[in-house]
N, C-alpha and C positions, 0 to 999 in steps of 0.2 A: 502966183504962178500964171495967171491969165495973160499977163503982159508978154510972156515968152511965146505966145501964139500969134502975136501981132505980125502981120505980113504973110501969115499962112492963109490958105483958101478957106479956112474953117472959122465960123463964128463961134466964139467961146463966151459963155456967160457963167457966172457963179451962182451958187445957192443964194448967196447974199443979194446979188443983182436981181434975182427973181422974187425976193422976199420970202424965201422958203426956209430960212434959218430955223433950226429946231425940229424940222419934220423928220419922222422916222423913215427908215428905208422904204417900206411898203408904200407909204403916202408919197414919198419923193419920186419913186418910180411911176406911180399913177399920175402925178402932176406933170412929170416930164413927158409921158406918153400923150396926155391930153393937150400938151403944148407943142406937139409934133417934133420933139427932140429925137435925134437919131442915135445919140451916144450919151452915156453918163460915165464920167470918170470919178472914181472913188479911191480912197485909201483904206476903207473898211474891209479888212481881210475876211471878216465873218459874213459879209453881204451874200456871197454865193450860198452859204449854208442857212441863211435866214429867209431866203426868198425861194419861191417855186421857179427855178431856173428853166424849167421845161416850157414855160409859157411867158417868156419875157416880152415886154412891149418895145424894147430897144436893145441895142448892144451896150454892154457894160464893160468898162476897162477898170480893173483893180490894179493900182500901183502898189506892188509888194515891196515896201521899204521897211527897214528896221525902225527908223524914226521919221515921223511925219513933219519934216522940216524941208524948206526949199533946197538946201544943198543936197539932200538925198533925192528929192523929186526931180530936180532940174535935169540930171543925166538921162532920165527916162523919156524925156520929151521927143528926141529923135525917133525912138522905137515906137512911141505912141503915134506920131505923125505918119510914120511908115505903115503902121497897121491900118490907120484910117484910110490910106490910099488903096487898100485891097478891098475886094467885095466882102462885106461883113454879114454875119449871121446874127440873129437876135439871141445872143448867148453871152456868157461871161468870159472875158479874156483876161489873163493875168500877165502883167509885165513885171518881171522880177528885177530887183536892184542888182547891179553887177558888183560883185565883191571881189 
């Protein structure tokens, strides 16, 4: 999915790029904050319920799709980019799949 952000004004890296594969959500959020990330994009719908969302170190976008596959995720990219161009709070944002 990363390649679909080429040409945008945003630098996008993956968990794999950072060597963070296998980290649990809490540790992932901690590492992202320590590395000055502004935004985390996830497909884990449970993330908002597993973390203390009142004290987040960055903005989190959860892509709410029925299946975590590129054809389901790709249509959400324009909404994601539009949201990123607005002033963001350090909270969880949900972007729903259009059905």
